[in-house]
Structures are given as structure tokens and as C-alpha cells.
C-alpha positions as CSV (number, residue, x, y, z in Angstrom):
1,X,41.3,12.2,-13.6
2,X,43.7,11.7,-10.6
3,X,41.8,8.6,-9.5
4,X,41.7,7.2,-13.0
5,X,45.6,7.6,-13.3
6,X,46.2,5.9,-10.0
7,X,44.0,3.0,-10.9
8,X,45.7,2.6,-14.2
9,X,49.1,2.6,-12.5
10,X,47.9,-0.3,-10.2
11,X,46.5,-2.2,-13.3
12,X,49.7,-1.8,-15.3
13,X,51.8,-3.1,-12.3
14,X,49.5,-6.0,-12.0
15,X,49.8,-6.9,-15.6
16,X,53.6,-6.7,-15.5
17,X,53.8,-8.9,-12.4
18,X,51.6,-11.4,-14.2
19,X,53.9,-11.4,-17.2
20,X,56.9,-11.8,-14.8
21,X,55.3,-14.8,-13.0
22,X,54.4,-16.6,-16.2
23,X,57.9,-16.1,-17.5
24,X,59.5,-17.1,-14.2
25,X,57.4,-20.4,-14.1
26,X,58.3,-21.2,-17.7
27,X,62.0,-20.8,-16.6
28,X,61.6,-23.3,-13.7
29,X,61.1,-21.0,-10.7
30,X,59.0,-22.2,-7.8
31,X,57.0,-20.6,-5.1
32,X,58.5,-20.3,-1.6
33,X,57.5,-18.4,1.5
34,X,59.7,-15.9,3.2
35,X,58.6,-15.8,6.9
36,X,58.6,-12.7,8.9
37,X,58.3,-12.4,12.8
38,X,54.6,-12.3,13.9
39,X,53.0,-11.4,17.1
40,X,49.7,-11.9,18.9
41,X,47.9,-13.0,22.0
42,X,47.2,-16.4,23.5
43,X,44.0,-16.6,21.3
44,X,45.2,-15.1,17.9
45,X,48.4,-14.3,16.1
46,X,49.2,-12.1,13.2
47,X,51.0,-14.0,10.5
48,X,53.4,-12.1,8.4
49,X,55.4,-13.3,5.3
50,X,55.8,-13.0,1.6
51,X,55.5,-15.6,-1.3
52,X,58.1,-15.3,-4.1
53,X,59.1,-17.2,-7.1
54,X,62.7,-18.4,-6.5
55,X,65.1,-21.0,-8.0
56,X,64.1,-24.6,-6.9
57,X,67.2,-25.0,-4.6
58,X,66.1,-21.9,-2.6
59,X,62.4,-23.0,-2.5
60,X,63.6,-26.2,-0.8
61,X,66.0,-24.6,1.8
62,X,64.9,-24.2,5.5
63,X,66.0,-20.6,5.7
64,X,65.2,-18.9,2.3
65,X,65.2,-15.4,3.8
66,X,68.9,-15.6,4.5
67,X,69.7,-15.9,0.8
68,X,67.5,-13.0,-0.5
69,X,69.3,-9.7,0.0
70,X,70.3,-6.5,-1.5
71,X,69.0,-5.7,-5.0
72,X,67.8,-9.2,-5.6
73,X,65.1,-8.6,-2.9
74,X,63.6,-5.9,-5.3
75,X,63.9,-8.0,-8.4
76,X,62.2,-11.1,-6.9
77,X,58.9,-12.1,-8.4
78,X,56.0,-12.0,-6.0
79,X,53.2,-14.7,-6.2
80,X,49.9,-12.7,-6.4
81,X,47.1,-14.1,-4.3
82,X,49.2,-17.2,-3.3
83,X,47.5,-19.8,-1.1
84,X,49.6,-20.3,2.1
85,X,48.9,-23.1,4.6
86,X,49.7,-22.1,8.2
87,X,50.2,-25.0,10.7
88,X,49.8,-24.2,14.4
89,X,50.2,-27.3,16.5
90,X,47.8,-29.8,15.1
91,X,45.6,-27.1,13.5
92,X,45.9,-25.7,9.9
93,X,44.6,-22.5,8.3
94,X,44.7,-21.4,4.7
95,X,45.4,-17.7,4.1
96,X,46.0,-15.7,0.9
97,X,48.8,-13.4,-0.1
98,X,47.9,-10.0,-1.5
99,X,48.8,-8.5,-5.0
100,X,52.4,-8.0,-3.9
101,X,52.7,-11.6,-2.5
102,X,52.6,-10.3,1.2
103,X,50.9,-12.4,3.7
104,X,49.3,-10.4,6.5
105,X,46.7,-12.4,8.2
106,X,45.1,-12.9,11.6
107,X,44.3,-16.5,12.6
108,X,42.8,-18.0,15.8
109,X,45.2,-20.0,18.0
110,X,45.6,-21.5,21.5
111,X,49.3,-20.7,22.5
112,X,51.2,-20.0,25.7
113,X,52.8,-16.7,26.2
114,X,56.2,-16.1,24.9
115,X,58.0,-17.1,21.7
116,X,56.3,-19.8,19.8
117,X,56.8,-21.2,16.3
118,X,54.4,-21.9,13.5
119,X,55.0,-23.3,10.0
120,X,54.1,-21.8,6.6
121,X,53.9,-23.7,3.2
122,X,52.8,-22.9,-0.3
123,X,52.3,-25.1,-3.4
124,X,55.1,-27.7,-3.2
125,X,57.6,-25.7,-1.3
126,X,59.3,-26.9,1.9
127,X,57.5,-25.8,5.2
128,X,59.3,-22.8,6.7
129,X,59.3,-21.8,10.4
130,X,57.9,-18.5,11.4
131,X,58.6,-17.1,15.0
132,X,55.7,-15.3,16.7
133,X,55.7,-13.5,20.0
134,X,52.6,-14.2,22.2
135,X,51.9,-11.4,24.6
136,X,50.5,-12.6,28.0
137,X,47.2,-11.2,29.1
138,X,48.9,-9.6,32.2
139,X,51.3,-7.5,30.0
140,X,50.7,-3.7,30.3
141,X,53.7,-2.2,28.5
142,X,55.2,-2.4,25.1
143,X,57.5,-0.7,22.7
144,X,56.8,0.5,19.1
145,X,59.8,1.9,17.3
146,X,60.7,3.5,14.0
147,X,63.9,2.1,12.3
148,X,65.4,4.7,9.9
149,X,67.4,7.3,11.8
150,X,65.9,6.0,15.1
151,X,67.8,2.7,15.6
152,X,69.8,2.8,12.4
153,X,71.5,5.7,10.5
154,X,70.7,5.4,6.7
155,X,70.5,9.1,5.3
156,X,67.5,7.8,3.2
157,X,66.7,11.2,1.7
158,X,69.9,11.2,-0.4
159,X,68.7,9.3,-3.3
160,X,72.0,7.9,-4.4
161,X,73.3,6.8,-1.0
162,X,69.8,5.4,-0.2
163,X,69.8,3.4,-3.3
164,X,73.3,2.1,-2.7
165,X,72.5,1.0,0.9
166,X,69.2,-0.6,-0.3
167,X,70.0,-2.2,-3.6
168,X,73.8,-3.1,-3.2
169,X,75.0,-3.3,0.2
170,X,73.8,-5.4,3.1
171,X,73.2,-5.0,6.9
172,X,77.0,-4.6,7.5
173,X,76.9,-1.2,5.7
174,X,74.3,0.2,8.2
175,X,75.3,2.2,11.4
176,X,73.4,1.7,14.6
177,X,72.3,4.7,16.6
178,X,74.5,4.7,19.9
179,X,72.8,3.5,23.0
180,X,69.5,2.5,21.4
181,X,70.0,-1.2,21.8
182,X,70.9,-0.8,25.4
183,X,67.8,1.3,25.9
184,X,65.6,-1.4,24.5
185,X,67.4,-4.1,26.5
186,X,66.9,-2.2,29.7
187,X,63.1,-1.6,29.0
188,X,62.6,-5.3,28.3
189,X,64.6,-6.3,31.5
190,X,62.3,-3.8,33.5
191,X,59.1,-4.9,31.7
192,X,59.1,-8.7,31.5
193,X,57.1,-10.0,28.6
194,X,56.7,-6.6,26.8
195,X,56.4,-7.0,23.0
196,X,58.6,-4.9,20.6
197,X,57.2,-3.7,17.2
198,X,59.4,-2.1,14.7
199,X,57.0,0.1,12.5
200,X,58.8,1.5,9.5
201,X,57.9,3.1,6.0
202,X,60.5,0.6,4.5
203,X,59.4,-2.0,1.9
204,X,58.8,-5.7,2.8
205,X,61.6,-6.3,0.3
206,X,64.3,-5.2,2.8
207,X,62.8,-7.1,5.8
208,X,65.4,-9.9,5.8
209,X,68.2,-7.2,5.8
210,X,66.7,-5.2,8.5
211,X,66.2,-8.3,10.6
212,X,69.8,-9.3,10.2
213,X,70.9,-5.7,11.2
214,X,68.8,-5.7,14.3
215,X,70.3,-9.1,15.4
216,X,73.7,-8.2,14.6
217,X,73.6,-5.1,16.7
218,X,71.7,-6.8,19.7
219,X,68.4,-5.2,19.4
220,X,65.6,-7.3,20.7
221,X,63.7,-9.5,18.3
222,X,60.3,-8.1,17.4
223,X,57.8,-8.1,14.5
224,X,58.6,-5.8,11.5
225,X,55.6,-3.8,10.1
226,X,56.6,-2.6,6.7
227,X,54.9,-1.5,3.5
228,X,54.5,-2.9,-0.1
229,X,56.7,-1.6,-2.8
230,X,55.3,0.2,-5.9
231,X,51.7,1.3,-6.7
232,X,48.9,0.4,-4.4
233,X,45.3,-0.2,-5.4
234,X,44.2,3.5,-5.0
235,X,47.5,5.5,-5.4
236,X,50.7,5.6,-7.4
237,X,52.9,5.0,-4.4
238,X,52.2,3.9,-0.8
239,X,51.6,6.5,2.0
240,X,54.2,5.9,4.8
241,X,52.3,8.1,7.1
242,X,49.1,6.4,6.7
243,X,50.8,3.1,7.1
244,X,52.2,4.1,10.4
245,X,49.0,5.7,11.6
246,X,46.8,2.7,10.6
247,X,49.1,0.2,12.3
248,X,49.2,2.4,15.6
249,X,45.5,2.3,15.6
250,X,45.4,-1.4,15.0
251,X,47.8,-2.1,17.8
252,X,45.8,0.1,20.2
253,X,42.8,-2.0,19.3
254,X,44.5,-5.4,19.5
255,X,46.0,-4.7,22.9
256,X,43.7,-2.2,24.7
257,X,45.4,-2.9,28.0
258,X,49.0,-2.0,26.9
259,X,50.5,1.4,27.2
260,X,53.2,1.8,24.4
261,X,56.5,3.7,24.4
262,X,56.6,5.2,21.0
263,X,60.1,5.7,19.8
264,X,61.1,7.8,16.7
265,X,63.2,10.7,15.5
266,X,62.6,14.5,14.8
267,X,63.7,14.2,11.1
268,X,60.5,13.2,9.3
269,X,56.9,12.8,10.5
270,X,57.3,10.7,13.8
271,X,56.4,13.6,16.0
272,X,53.3,14.5,14.2
273,X,52.1,11.0,13.8
274,X,52.8,10.0,17.5
275,X,51.3,13.3,18.6
276,X,48.0,12.6,16.6
277,X,47.9,9.0,18.0
278,X,48.6,10.4,21.6
279,X,45.6,12.7,21.4
280,X,43.3,10.1,19.8
281,X,44.4,7.2,22.1
282,X,45.9,8.7,25.4
283,X,45.1,5.5,27.3
284,X,47.5,3.6,24.9
285,X,50.5,5.8,25.3
286,X,53.0,5.5,28.1
287,X,55.6,8.0,26.8
288,X,57.2,9.3,23.5
289,X,60.9,9.1,23.0
290,X,62.3,11.2,20.2
291,X,65.8,10.8,18.9
292,X,67.3,14.2,17.9
293,X,69.3,14.1,14.7
294,X,72.7,15.7,14.5
295,X,72.8,19.0,12.4
296,X,74.3,17.0,9.4
297,X,71.6,14.3,9.6
298,X,68.8,16.8,9.9
299,X,70.0,18.5,6.7
300,X,70.0,15.2,4.9
301,X,66.6,14.4,6.3
302,X,65.3,17.7,4.9
303,X,65.3,19.5,8.2
304,X,63.7,18.9,11.6
305,X,60.0,18.6,12.3
306,X,58.4,21.3,14.2
307,X,55.0,20.2,15.4
308,X,52.7,22.4,17.6
309,X,52.6,21.8,21.3
310,X,51.8,18.2,22.1
311,X,48.2,17.6,23.2
312,X,49.1,14.6,25.2
313,X,49.1,13.5,28.7
314,X,52.1,11.2,28.2
315,X,55.5,12.6,28.8
316,X,57.8,13.4,25.8
317,X,61.6,13.0,26.1
318,X,64.3,14.1,23.6
319,X,67.9,13.1,23.1
320,X,70.4,12.5,20.4
321,X,71.1,8.9,21.6
322,X,69.8,6.0,23.5
323,X,71.6,6.9,26.8
324,X,70.0,10.3,27.0
325,X,66.5,8.8,26.3
326,X,67.1,6.1,28.9
327,X,68.1,8.7,31.6
328,X,65.0,10.8,31.0
329,X,62.7,7.7,31.0
330,X,64.3,6.7,34.3
331,X,63.5,10.1,35.8
332,X,59.8,9.4,34.8
333,X,59.7,5.9,36.3
334,X,59.5,4.1,32.9
335,X,63.0,2.3,33.3
């Protein structure tokens, strides 16, 4: 009965999206690609983006993501199963968006390490540039970080405040966690060529806002791994914990020689997720850094997590800010 109800929710959502898409095209909207930062190796890259129906002038702009913000990001119409042409040098690949218009595809490439650019285009839209970070084969360290209450204070569990921050305000309304940007900058300075991945349960709709926030507050550029909004194929709403666990396992498989610093907070499920991953893949974890919420933040987050003793060989460090975490990581030779 439960499975039938979940499946019906997904079908209803698909039908509604199809109706909105047909109505939008009749009103002159055109498909455009919103590029997100990708990552990969010298032989493959993970292409990330989203295809939306937008006004013609937006479809032809070189930076459409800069004009999709606030509540508009949640009312935009995704193009289901859109065909997207990815150009890398003189090679082209055609990939397909999912039922939410999200492009998440791995393609073969031949690229040098460091920041590279590829182009994405759909239908008659103008090609847009996506930045991808190519990890060198010699790199052995990387950073995976949560966003909410780890690098940015959002008070997400308060429904009205969260809705206001998400649908109305922009990145200027968010507050950075003290010292976290400095921590990341120091880690990248000490580990040249290390990738940074921001792994969050937030929806792809807010990716442009999150990217602008990270840039404004001097966090290093890195790929955002977010989730789709609304019903999924097998459940009424996405599972944030499964999303994080699945991507951690994927990164461990994609970069078997890298040890990751896992950065999160003690207000939701990060400790449990990181603890489980550390037990399953001890060879992929350099350390776990947990930002401790203040008493008021912990109340808003529904309390602190209290996991059992960590079954992990990697060190765990705790502090309310980036400076404290940095000091403890220095003591352990990681910075």
C-alpha cells in the first residue's frame, strides 16, 4: 500500500510537470542549461547542471544561473529528459537530464589537472560554460563538507525562517560560520591540488544561491552535490541521509587513492553518516571534523546527535568554529 502511494505521488508529479512544460512552451518559454561546477579525473568528468524553461532573453544569456534566485528557483519549470550536448575540446557527448531536469552524467575526457571548462547546450539555447575541477593522479587528500550549519548558519529546522531564507532572500541573508573559510584555505594551501566537494541535502534549486554565498565569503570553489526537489521515483520525498551516504561511497570508488577530510556538524545526522562511512571505508578517511552548534542553534536543529563510540581509525575533532578545528587538525599533522 505504501509503495503504491509513493509511486502514485511520483506519477502525479510527472503529470503536473508535463502540464506546466506544455503551458510554458505555449507562452514562449525556451529551454536553457543552468551549469553547476563539476569534477573528475584526467580521463573522466562528472557533468552537473539543470535544464529549465525560461524566458527567451534568459535562454540566450551567457550566465543564466545569475538570474535564477530566491523563490523563482522553485517555480522554474524543469525540462524532463532533455537532451544536452556536452562539448569538451573537439569532442561532443549527448547526455540526458532526469525527471527533474537535472543533468548528472559521467563522460570520458582527456584533460590536464586543474580547472578546465566545458560547454553545455540544449535545443536552441546559447552554449554555457561549466567549470570542472580535474584531480591529478598524484593527489592523495580531499575535503568533503556539509553546508547547512557547517559553513553557513541557516536555522533550517524552523519552517518559517527556512522558508524565508530559501524562497525570498538571497545569499546576502546567510551568515558564514566563523573561521571555516580560513580552515579550508589553509588545507588547500597545505595540500596542493586537493578537490573540495560540498555535499548537502539542499535542493538543486538553490545551487546558484549557495554558489554565490560560498564565493562571497571566500570559500574555495568546489562541486555542489545536492538533491532533487519533491517526490522521487520510489518515495514521496527524497532521503537526505541516503543521498549523502550514496555520494560518499561513490567518491570513495571514483578516487580510491584519496583520503578525505569529512566536515560536518553535530546538529543532524553528519556524525552517524560519517561514522558509518569511516567504518565501511577506513582507507578513504583522513579525519572527521565536526562543528559543534551553540546551545541555541542546537535547539533549533532539534538537539545534538549522540552517536555511539566511533569505530574508526581516523581521528575525530570537535570545535564550535573553524579556528578550533584547524588547531586540532594541526596537532594531528593534517594542516
